[in-house]
C-alpha positions as CSV (number, residue, x, y, z in Angstrom):
1,X,14.0,1.9,-3.8
2,X,15.2,5.4,-4.9
3,X,14.9,8.0,-2.1
4,X,12.9,10.0,-4.3
5,X,11.9,10.5,-7.9
6,X,12.2,13.8,-9.8
7,X,10.8,15.0,-13.2
8,X,13.8,14.3,-15.2
9,X,14.3,15.9,-18.6
10,X,15.2,13.9,-21.7
11,X,15.7,15.8,-24.7
12,X,13.3,15.1,-27.5
13,X,12.2,16.2,-30.8
14,X,11.4,19.8,-30.4
15,X,8.0,21.1,-31.5
16,X,6.6,24.6,-31.2
17,X,5.2,25.5,-27.8
18,X,1.4,25.0,-27.5
19,X,0.7,27.4,-24.6
20,X,-2.9,28.2,-25.0
21,X,-5.0,31.3,-24.2
22,X,-6.9,29.2,-21.7
23,X,-3.8,28.9,-19.6
24,X,-2.8,32.5,-19.4
25,X,-5.0,33.4,-16.5
26,X,-2.4,32.5,-14.0
27,X,0.7,32.6,-16.0
28,X,1.3,36.3,-16.6
29,X,2.8,36.7,-13.2
30,X,5.6,34.9,-11.4
31,X,4.1,35.4,-8.0
32,X,2.6,32.7,-5.8
33,X,3.1,30.8,-2.7
34,X,6.7,29.5,-2.3
35,X,9.1,27.4,-0.5
36,X,12.7,28.4,0.2
37,X,15.1,27.5,-2.7
38,X,18.2,29.1,-1.1
39,X,20.9,26.5,-1.2
40,X,21.7,25.3,2.4
41,X,25.0,26.8,3.6
42,X,28.0,24.6,4.5
43,X,28.3,24.2,8.1
44,X,32.0,24.1,8.5
45,X,32.8,23.8,12.1
46,X,36.4,23.4,13.2
47,X,35.5,22.6,16.9
48,X,37.3,19.5,17.8
49,X,34.8,18.7,20.4
50,X,32.4,17.8,17.5
51,X,34.6,15.4,16.0
52,X,33.4,11.8,16.1
53,X,36.0,9.5,17.7
54,X,35.1,5.8,17.6
55,X,36.6,3.3,20.0
56,X,39.3,0.9,18.9
57,X,39.7,-1.0,16.8
58,X,37.3,1.0,14.5
59,X,38.9,4.3,15.3
60,X,37.8,7.1,13.0
61,X,38.0,10.7,13.1
62,X,35.4,12.7,11.1
63,X,36.0,16.5,11.3
64,X,33.3,18.9,10.7
65,X,30.7,16.4,11.7
66,X,28.1,17.1,14.4
67,X,28.3,14.3,17.0
68,X,24.7,14.3,17.9
69,X,23.4,14.5,14.3
70,X,25.7,11.7,13.3
71,X,24.9,9.3,16.2
72,X,21.1,10.0,15.8
73,X,21.4,8.8,12.1
74,X,23.7,6.0,13.0
75,X,21.9,4.7,16.0
76,X,25.1,3.1,17.2
77,X,28.9,2.4,16.4
78,X,30.0,2.3,12.8
79,X,32.2,-0.7,12.0
80,X,34.9,-0.9,9.4
81,X,32.7,-3.3,7.3
82,X,30.0,-0.8,6.7
83,X,31.8,2.5,6.4
84,X,31.0,2.5,2.6
85,X,27.4,3.4,3.3
86,X,28.5,6.2,5.7
87,X,26.8,9.1,3.9
88,X,23.4,7.5,4.3
89,X,24.1,7.1,8.0
90,X,24.8,10.8,8.4
91,X,21.0,11.3,8.1
92,X,19.1,12.5,11.1
93,X,15.4,13.4,11.7
94,X,14.4,16.9,10.9
95,X,13.9,18.7,14.3
96,X,12.1,21.9,14.8
97,X,13.9,24.4,17.2
98,X,12.3,26.5,19.9
99,X,9.8,28.4,17.8
100,X,9.5,31.3,20.1
101,X,13.3,32.2,20.4
102,X,15.0,31.1,17.2
103,X,12.9,32.9,14.7
104,X,13.4,35.7,12.0
105,X,11.3,37.5,9.7
106,X,10.1,35.5,6.7
107,X,11.3,36.6,3.2
108,X,11.6,33.5,1.1
109,X,9.0,33.1,-1.5
110,X,7.7,36.8,-1.1
111,X,8.9,38.2,-4.4
112,X,7.5,41.7,-3.7
113,X,8.5,42.2,-0.1
114,X,7.7,45.9,-0.1
115,X,4.3,45.2,-1.4
116,X,3.5,42.3,0.9
117,X,-0.2,42.6,2.1
118,X,0.3,40.5,5.2
119,X,3.1,40.9,7.8
120,X,6.3,39.0,7.4
121,X,6.8,39.1,11.3
122,X,5.7,35.4,11.6
123,X,7.4,34.4,14.8
124,X,4.9,33.3,17.5
125,X,4.6,35.1,20.8
126,X,6.7,33.8,23.6
127,X,5.0,32.9,27.0
128,X,8.3,31.8,28.6
129,X,7.4,28.1,28.4
130,X,9.7,25.1,28.0
131,X,9.0,22.7,25.2
132,X,7.7,19.4,26.4
133,X,6.8,16.2,24.4
134,X,3.2,16.3,23.6
135,X,1.2,13.6,25.3
136,X,-2.0,12.8,23.4
137,X,-5.0,13.4,25.8
138,X,-6.8,10.3,26.9
139,X,-10.4,11.3,25.9
140,X,-13.4,9.3,24.7
141,X,-15.0,12.0,22.6
142,X,-14.5,11.5,18.9
143,X,-14.4,14.7,16.7
144,X,-16.3,14.2,13.5
145,X,-15.2,16.5,10.6
146,X,-18.0,17.2,8.3
147,X,-18.2,18.0,4.6
148,X,-18.4,22.0,4.3
149,X,-21.0,22.0,1.7
150,X,-23.3,19.7,3.7
151,X,-23.1,20.8,7.3
152,X,-26.0,21.0,9.9
153,X,-27.1,24.5,11.2
154,X,-25.5,23.6,14.5
155,X,-22.2,22.6,12.9
156,X,-22.1,25.7,10.7
157,X,-23.1,28.0,13.7
158,X,-20.5,26.5,16.0
159,X,-17.8,26.8,13.4
160,X,-18.7,30.4,12.6
161,X,-18.8,31.2,16.4
162,X,-15.4,29.6,17.0
163,X,-13.6,31.5,14.2
164,X,-15.2,34.8,15.4
165,X,-13.9,34.1,18.9
166,X,-10.4,33.4,17.4
167,X,-10.5,36.6,15.5
168,X,-11.6,38.5,18.6
169,X,-8.2,37.7,20.4
170,X,-5.3,40.0,20.4
171,X,-2.7,39.1,17.9
172,X,-0.1,38.5,20.6
173,X,-2.2,35.6,22.0
174,X,-0.8,32.2,20.4
175,X,-4.4,31.2,19.9
176,X,-5.4,34.3,17.9
177,X,-6.3,34.2,14.2
178,X,-3.2,36.0,13.2
179,X,-0.8,33.7,15.4
180,X,-2.4,30.7,13.7
181,X,-2.0,32.1,10.2
182,X,1.6,32.9,11.0
183,X,2.4,29.3,11.7
184,X,2.4,28.4,7.9
185,X,4.4,31.5,7.1
186,X,7.1,30.6,9.8
187,X,7.6,27.1,8.7
188,X,7.3,27.8,5.0
189,X,8.9,31.1,4.4
190,X,12.2,30.8,6.0
191,X,11.5,31.9,9.6
192,X,13.3,28.9,11.1
193,X,16.5,27.0,10.7
194,X,16.8,23.3,11.7
195,X,17.5,22.9,15.3
196,X,21.4,23.4,15.9
197,X,22.2,24.7,12.4
198,X,21.9,27.5,10.0
199,X,20.3,25.1,7.5
200,X,16.8,26.5,6.6
201,X,13.7,24.2,7.7
202,X,11.1,23.6,5.0
203,X,8.2,21.3,5.4
204,X,7.0,21.4,1.7
205,X,8.2,19.2,-1.3
206,X,9.1,16.3,1.0
207,X,7.8,13.6,3.1
208,X,7.2,16.1,5.9
209,X,4.2,17.8,4.1
210,X,1.5,15.3,5.3
211,X,2.5,14.9,8.9
212,X,3.2,18.7,9.5
213,X,-0.1,19.7,8.1
214,X,-2.0,17.0,10.0
215,X,-0.4,18.3,13.4
216,X,-1.2,21.9,12.2
217,X,-4.9,21.3,11.6
218,X,-5.2,19.1,14.7
219,X,-4.2,21.8,17.1
220,X,-6.1,24.5,15.1
221,X,-9.3,22.4,15.5
222,X,-8.7,21.7,19.3
223,X,-8.0,25.5,19.9
224,X,-11.3,26.4,18.3
225,X,-13.2,23.9,20.3
226,X,-11.5,25.4,23.5
227,X,-12.5,28.9,22.6
228,X,-16.2,27.9,22.5
229,X,-16.1,25.3,25.2
230,X,-17.1,22.5,22.8
231,X,-15.1,19.2,23.5
232,X,-16.6,17.6,20.4
233,X,-16.0,20.5,18.0
234,X,-14.8,19.4,14.6
235,X,-13.8,21.2,11.5
236,X,-15.4,21.1,8.1
237,X,-13.5,19.9,5.2
238,X,-13.7,21.1,1.6
239,X,-14.7,17.8,-0.1
240,X,-13.4,18.7,-3.6
241,X,-13.0,15.1,-4.5
242,X,-16.8,14.6,-5.2
243,X,-18.9,16.6,-7.6
244,X,-21.3,18.1,-5.0
245,X,-18.3,19.4,-2.9
246,X,-16.2,20.9,-5.7
247,X,-17.5,24.5,-5.7
248,X,-16.2,26.8,-2.9
249,X,-18.3,26.2,0.0
250,X,-21.2,28.6,0.3
251,X,-20.5,29.4,3.9
252,X,-17.1,31.1,2.8
253,X,-18.7,33.4,0.2
254,X,-21.2,35.7,2.0
255,X,-19.7,38.9,3.5
256,X,-22.4,38.8,6.4
257,X,-24.0,36.0,8.5
258,X,-26.9,36.5,10.6
259,X,-26.6,40.3,10.3
260,X,-22.9,40.3,11.4
261,X,-19.7,40.3,9.4
262,X,-19.0,36.7,8.2
263,X,-15.5,35.6,10.0
264,X,-15.1,33.0,7.1
265,X,-15.1,35.7,4.4
266,X,-11.7,36.7,2.9
267,X,-11.5,39.5,0.3
268,X,-8.2,38.1,-1.2
269,X,-9.7,35.3,-3.4
270,X,-9.6,35.2,-7.2
271,X,-12.8,36.7,-8.5
272,X,-12.9,34.3,-11.5
273,X,-12.7,31.3,-9.2
274,X,-15.5,32.6,-6.9
275,X,-17.8,33.2,-10.0
276,X,-16.9,29.7,-11.7
277,X,-17.1,28.0,-8.4
278,X,-16.0,24.4,-9.7
279,X,-12.5,24.1,-8.6
280,X,-9.9,23.0,-11.3
281,X,-7.8,20.3,-9.7
282,X,-5.4,20.0,-12.6
283,X,-5.0,23.9,-12.9
284,X,-5.3,23.9,-16.7
285,X,-6.2,27.6,-16.9
286,X,-9.6,29.0,-17.8
287,X,-11.3,27.8,-20.9
288,X,-14.8,28.9,-21.8
289,X,-15.3,25.9,-23.8
290,X,-14.7,23.6,-21.1
291,X,-18.2,22.6,-19.8
292,X,-18.8,22.2,-16.1
293,X,-19.4,18.5,-16.6
294,X,-16.1,18.1,-18.4
295,X,-14.4,19.9,-15.5
296,X,-16.1,17.6,-13.0
297,X,-14.9,14.5,-14.9
298,X,-11.4,15.9,-15.2
299,X,-11.3,16.6,-11.5
300,X,-12.3,13.1,-10.5
301,X,-9.6,11.8,-12.9
302,X,-7.1,14.1,-11.2
303,X,-8.0,12.6,-7.7
304,X,-7.8,9.1,-8.9
305,X,-4.4,9.9,-10.4
306,X,-3.2,11.5,-7.3
307,X,-4.3,8.7,-5.1
308,X,-3.9,5.6,-7.1
309,X,-1.9,5.9,-10.3
310,X,0.8,8.3,-9.1
311,X,0.6,7.4,-5.6
312,X,1.2,3.7,-5.8
313,X,4.3,3.5,-3.5
314,X,5.4,5.2,-0.3
315,X,7.6,7.9,-1.6
316,X,5.5,8.7,-4.7
317,X,2.6,9.6,-2.3
318,X,4.4,11.3,0.6
319,X,7.3,12.9,-1.3
320,X,11.1,12.5,-1.3
321,X,13.2,11.9,1.8
322,X,14.3,15.0,3.6
323,X,16.7,14.7,6.5
324,X,18.5,17.1,8.8
325,X,21.8,18.8,7.5
326,X,22.6,20.3,4.1
327,X,20.6,18.6,1.3
328,X,23.0,16.5,-0.5
329,X,23.0,13.5,-2.8
330,X,22.5,10.3,-0.6
331,X,21.0,12.4,2.2
332,X,18.1,14.5,1.0
333,X,16.2,14.5,-2.3
334,X,13.1,16.9,-1.6
335,X,10.4,16.3,-4.1
336,X,6.5,16.7,-3.7
337,X,4.3,13.8,-3.3
338,X,1.5,13.0,-5.8
339,X,-1.4,15.0,-3.9
340,X,0.9,17.8,-2.8
341,X,2.0,18.4,-6.3
342,X,-1.3,17.8,-7.8
343,X,-4.8,18.7,-6.3
344,X,-3.3,20.6,-3.2
345,X,-1.2,23.0,-5.3
346,X,-3.9,23.5,-7.7
347,X,-6.5,24.5,-5.0
348,X,-3.9,27.0,-3.6
349,X,-3.3,28.6,-7.0
350,X,-7.0,28.5,-8.0
351,X,-8.2,30.4,-4.8
352,X,-5.3,32.9,-4.5
353,X,-5.9,36.3,-6.0
354,X,-3.5,36.8,-8.8
355,X,-4.3,40.6,-8.8
356,X,-2.5,40.9,-5.5
357,X,1.4,41.5,-5.5
358,X,2.3,37.9,-4.2
359,X,-1.0,36.1,-5.0
360,X,-2.3,36.5,-1.4
361,X,-3.8,35.0,0.4
362,X,-4.0,31.3,-0.6
363,X,-1.6,31.7,-3.5
364,X,1.4,32.2,-1.4
365,X,2.6,30.2,1.6
366,X,3.3,33.3,3.8
367,X,-0.4,34.5,3.6
368,X,-2.3,31.3,3.0
369,X,-3.4,30.8,6.6
370,X,-5.1,34.2,6.7
371,X,-7.9,32.7,4.6
372,X,-10.1,30.4,6.7
373,X,-10.6,28.2,3.7
374,X,-7.0,27.2,3.9
375,X,-7.8,25.0,7.0
376,X,-10.8,23.3,5.5
377,X,-8.7,22.7,2.3
378,X,-6.0,21.0,4.4
379,X,-8.5,19.2,6.4
380,X,-9.5,17.5,3.1
381,X,-5.8,17.0,2.1
382,X,-5.4,15.3,5.5
383,X,-8.4,13.1,4.6
384,X,-6.7,12.1,1.2
385,X,-3.9,10.5,3.4
386,X,-6.7,8.5,5.2
387,X,-8.4,7.6,1.7
388,X,-5.1,6.5,0.3
389,X,-4.4,4.2,3.3
390,X,-7.9,2.9,3.5
391,X,-7.5,1.6,-0.2
392,X,-5.1,-1.1,1.3
393,X,-3.4,-1.5,-2.0
394,X,0.3,-2.9,-2.2
395,X,2.6,0.0,-1.4
396,X,0.1,2.1,0.4
397,X,2.0,2.4,3.6
398,X,3.6,5.2,5.6
399,X,7.6,5.4,5.7
400,X,9.2,3.1,8.1
401,X,12.4,5.0,8.4
402,X,13.3,6.6,11.8
403,X,14.3,9.7,9.9
404,X,10.5,10.0,9.1
405,X,9.2,8.6,12.3
406,X,11.2,10.8,14.6
407,X,10.9,14.1,12.6
408,X,9.3,16.7,15.0
409,X,7.6,20.1,15.1
410,X,6.6,22.5,17.8
411,X,3.2,24.1,18.4
412,X,1.2,25.7,21.0
413,X,-1.6,23.4,22.1
414,X,-5.1,24.2,23.2
415,X,-3.9,25.0,26.6
416,X,-1.1,27.2,25.5
417,X,1.6,24.7,26.3
418,X,4.6,24.6,24.0
419,X,4.9,21.1,22.9
420,X,7.0,18.9,20.5
421,X,5.1,16.4,18.3
422,X,6.5,13.5,16.2
423,X,5.4,12.0,12.9
424,X,5.2,8.6,14.5
425,X,2.4,9.7,16.8
426,X,0.1,11.2,14.0
427,X,-0.1,8.1,11.6
428,X,-3.2,6.7,13.3
429,X,-6.0,9.3,13.6
430,X,-8.1,7.1,15.9
431,X,-5.5,7.9,18.5
432,X,-6.0,11.5,17.9
433,X,-9.7,11.0,18.4
434,X,-11.0,12.5,15.1
435,X,-12.5,11.1,11.9
436,X,-14.5,12.2,8.8
437,X,-18.0,12.0,8.0
438,X,-18.7,10.6,4.7
439,X,-22.0,11.2,2.8
440,X,-22.8,7.7,2.1
441,X,-21.2,4.2,2.1
442,X,-21.2,4.0,-1.7
443,X,-17.9,3.9,-3.5
444,X,-16.3,7.3,-3.8
445,X,-17.0,8.8,-7.4
446,X,-13.2,9.1,-7.9
447,X,-12.8,5.5,-7.4
448,X,-14.8,4.9,-10.6
449,X,-12.8,7.6,-12.5
450,X,-9.9,5.9,-13.9
451,X,-9.2,7.5,-17.3
452,X,-11.1,5.8,-20.2
453,X,-9.0,3.6,-22.5
454,X,-7.8,5.3,-25.7
455,X,-9.8,4.8,-28.8
456,X,-7.4,3.6,-31.3
457,X,-9.6,4.7,-34.2
458,X,-9.1,8.3,-33.6
459,X,-5.2,8.0,-33.2
460,X,-2.4,8.0,-35.6
461,X,1.4,7.3,-35.2
462,X,3.7,10.4,-35.6
463,X,5.9,10.0,-38.6
464,X,8.6,12.2,-36.9
465,X,11.7,10.4,-35.8
466,X,11.8,10.6,-32.1
467,X,15.2,10.2,-30.4
468,X,16.0,7.9,-27.6
469,X,17.2,9.1,-24.2
470,X,20.8,7.8,-25.1
471,X,20.8,10.1,-28.2
472,X,20.2,13.1,-26.1
473,X,22.8,15.4,-24.6
474,X,21.8,16.4,-21.1
475,X,20.8,18.8,-19.5
476,X,18.0,19.6,-22.1
477,X,16.3,22.9,-22.5
478,X,12.6,22.8,-22.1
479,X,11.8,26.0,-24.0
480,X,10.0,24.0,-26.5
481,X,8.0,20.8,-26.4
482,X,10.5,17.9,-25.9
483,X,9.8,14.2,-26.9
484,X,11.9,11.4,-26.2
485,X,11.8,7.5,-26.3
486,X,12.7,5.9,-22.9
487,X,13.6,2.1,-22.7
488,X,11.5,0.3,-20.3
489,X,13.0,-2.1,-17.8
490,X,10.4,-4.8,-18.7
491,X,7.6,-5.2,-21.2
492,X,4.3,-7.3,-21.3
493,X,4.2,-7.2,-17.5
494,X,1.4,-9.2,-16.0
495,X,-1.1,-8.2,-13.4
496,X,0.9,-10.2,-10.9
497,X,4.2,-8.3,-11.9
498,X,2.4,-5.2,-11.4
499,X,1.1,-6.1,-7.9
500,X,4.7,-6.5,-6.9
501,X,6.3,-3.5,-8.6
502,X,5.3,-0.1,-9.8
503,X,6.7,1.0,-13.2
504,X,7.7,4.7,-12.5
505,X,8.7,7.5,-14.9
506,X,11.5,9.5,-13.2
507,X,12.2,13.0,-14.4
508,X,15.3,14.1,-12.3
509,X,17.5,17.2,-12.1
510,X,15.0,19.5,-13.1
511,X,16.5,23.0,-12.9
512,X,14.4,26.1,-13.0
513,X,14.2,29.8,-12.0
514,X,12.4,29.5,-8.7
515,X,11.2,33.1,-8.7
516,X,8.8,32.0,-11.3
517,X,5.6,29.9,-11.3
518,X,6.9,27.0,-13.4
519,X,4.7,24.4,-15.0
520,X,5.0,21.6,-17.7
521,X,2.7,18.7,-18.4
522,X,3.9,15.2,-19.0
523,X,2.3,12.7,-21.5
524,X,3.3,9.2,-22.3
525,X,2.6,7.4,-25.6
526,X,0.4,10.1,-26.8
527,X,-0.4,9.0,-30.3
528,X,-0.9,12.3,-32.3
529,X,-4.7,12.6,-33.0
530,X,-6.0,12.9,-36.5
531,X,-6.8,16.6,-35.8
532,X,-3.4,17.2,-34.5
533,X,-4.7,18.0,-31.0
534,X,-2.5,17.6,-27.9
535,X,-4.3,15.3,-25.2
536,X,-5.6,17.0,-22.2
537,X,-5.5,16.3,-18.4
538,X,-8.6,14.3,-19.0
539,X,-7.1,11.9,-21.3
540,X,-5.3,8.6,-20.5
541,X,-1.9,9.7,-22.0
542,X,-1.6,12.4,-19.3
543,X,0.9,11.3,-16.6
544,X,0.5,14.4,-14.6
545,X,2.5,17.8,-14.2
546,X,5.5,19.3,-12.6
547,X,4.5,22.6,-11.0
548,X,6.3,24.8,-8.8
549,X,5.4,28.1,-7.0
550,X,7.9,30.9,-6.8
551,X,10.2,29.9,-3.9
552,X,12.6,33.0,-3.3
553,X,13.1,36.8,-3.6
554,X,16.6,36.2,-5.1
555,X,16.7,37.2,-8.7
556,X,17.5,34.3,-11.0
557,X,17.7,31.8,-8.2
558,X,18.1,28.2,-9.5
559,X,16.8,25.2,-7.9
560,X,16.8,21.4,-8.7
561,X,13.8,19.2,-8.0
562,X,12.1,16.1,-9.6
563,X,9.0,14.1,-10.0
564,X,7.7,10.7,-10.4
565,X,4.9,9.4,-12.4
566,X,3.3,5.9,-12.2
567,X,3.0,3.9,-15.4
568,X,1.4,0.7,-14.5
569,X,-2.2,1.6,-15.3
570,X,-1.2,4.2,-17.9
571,X,0.3,1.7,-20.2
572,X,-2.7,-0.4,-20.0
573,X,-5.1,2.5,-20.5
574,X,-3.1,3.6,-23.7
575,X,-2.8,0.0,-25.0
576,X,0.9,0.2,-25.1
577,X,2.1,-2.4,-22.5
578,X,3.8,-4.4,-25.2
579,X,6.1,-1.6,-26.5
580,X,9.7,-1.6,-25.6
581,X,10.1,2.1,-25.4
582,X,7.7,4.6,-23.9
583,X,7.4,7.9,-25.7
584,X,7.6,10.7,-23.1
585,X,6.4,14.3,-23.9
586,X,7.2,17.2,-21.9
587,X,5.0,20.2,-22.7
588,X,6.0,23.5,-21.3
589,X,3.3,25.8,-20.1
590,X,4.9,28.6,-18.1
591,X,8.2,29.8,-16.5
592,X,10.1,27.5,-19.0
593,X,12.8,30.1,-20.1
594,X,15.4,28.9,-17.7
595,X,14.0,25.5,-17.4
596,X,16.2,22.3,-18.0
597,X,16.0,18.5,-17.5
598,X,18.9,16.5,-16.4
599,X,17.7,12.9,-16.6
600,X,14.7,10.7,-17.8
601,X,14.5,7.1,-16.8
602,X,11.9,4.4,-16.1
603,X,12.5,2.1,-13.0
604,X,10.6,-0.7,-11.3
605,X,9.9,0.2,-7.7
606,X,8.8,-2.5,-5.1
607,X,5.3,-2.0,-3.9
608,X,5.9,-3.2,-0.3
């Protein structure tokens, strides 16, 4: 199975760009929340003590290789018979350093540093404590997280009281509102390097995304409960996956609550989003002609696509592999999973205020934690992991590699102890003693929201000759619409075939200017409609999007990434399962001036 799949460019017939007025709301600026796109430095170390010397007869000296990292990756002695796979063995789990002593001011992803609204000093306070492995408390109380739009008076009162208590703490307290907000900034905007190296640590755009945020919200919730002496305290979650929960929850909108300032209110939210209320999970841009009901249907389609169609195997859902050391072919291929790249990113962009220099608060990683809505958004993102797992479909399993299971992060717990936590310990939320309250036992509405099949009567075949991938010269620029025909590995696949393997469109080696918000949409087998209209995110031809928030403050900084899109259901819904080639259309939306694609291919991925 490929370690990760990236949106790959395949040069196609070039058409005029179809950027619409509806999309311009968020595309006139390049600010947004970011992840570091600095190339990891090369760790050249001539210290002979760090050479790996294997015992006879398999003696081998590897200069410039850290013995600890190599042995962690190998798990034992390498033999002459398996040296050919040495690069993969150099992998080691990502390890967070001592967050209180090895920390620097954040700068990555903050385009206008001199105009930053929030502080870049994101290092947590030091209490002089030693990091210890976290021991999950043995407690019987189950915390029940509740839908933010449907909480009881007691749930809402306790939540507001807890946030007010957190805001009342001095900033240098590790439990303070500011300290909690800085956690996201530190881990996401370049404050830490990986332990024992000068390689930046990043928890987005990879398989670290889900477990890191699960631990983050877990401790945040326990700290709030501790502050109001409520052992059963549970966070609300923004249930944007069902129609009633799609608006911004009311409890976050009022400036006052019971005659006092509402601690859930944040001034840095997009005014249009607050007014429209219904979130746009595909981030299509504002369109006055799109009805509320159409938006709801599109949102449900998006959730279905994120959890089922595009999340059909482990790495498609969690994101690409990311291990210690300099990212390199065979070691690390960071890419965002289906939810992270889809509904998660859309909510961040939709809530963040694009009138602010860096799209503060929710629109930038460094400032997102200052909006209380960040945590209820991520409580629901965490819930999507559970929903995905509960589907019990083939391929819906967590990564099994040690590099994922033993990846670790450091937090202050509710007792102000400095603790190290591991991915392996957060897989089962029943052990963490929390769950989610659902409104009913009925099938979730997104489960019934697979895009409707195409109506052949309103479609016509294009008469334009579309080249195949082999006829293109890569890399291909994406300054205009690109269409290409990609040969499929098999045709007329049966239901049994699709249960065993997922047909995945890989768009690899996407190179872009990471100072810009970049977005292009991907359509497969889009028969041109009789009116010449391009399909939308509500149509079955829509595979998904590749979107990246600005990642760095370095001008013209380039970055490579990729994406993967599931085709099993899409081909059925577009009635094209029997076609030998899939026609892939890449439609640029914004930030495409320096955007190019290095590869487009379709592969069969086992659904383990």
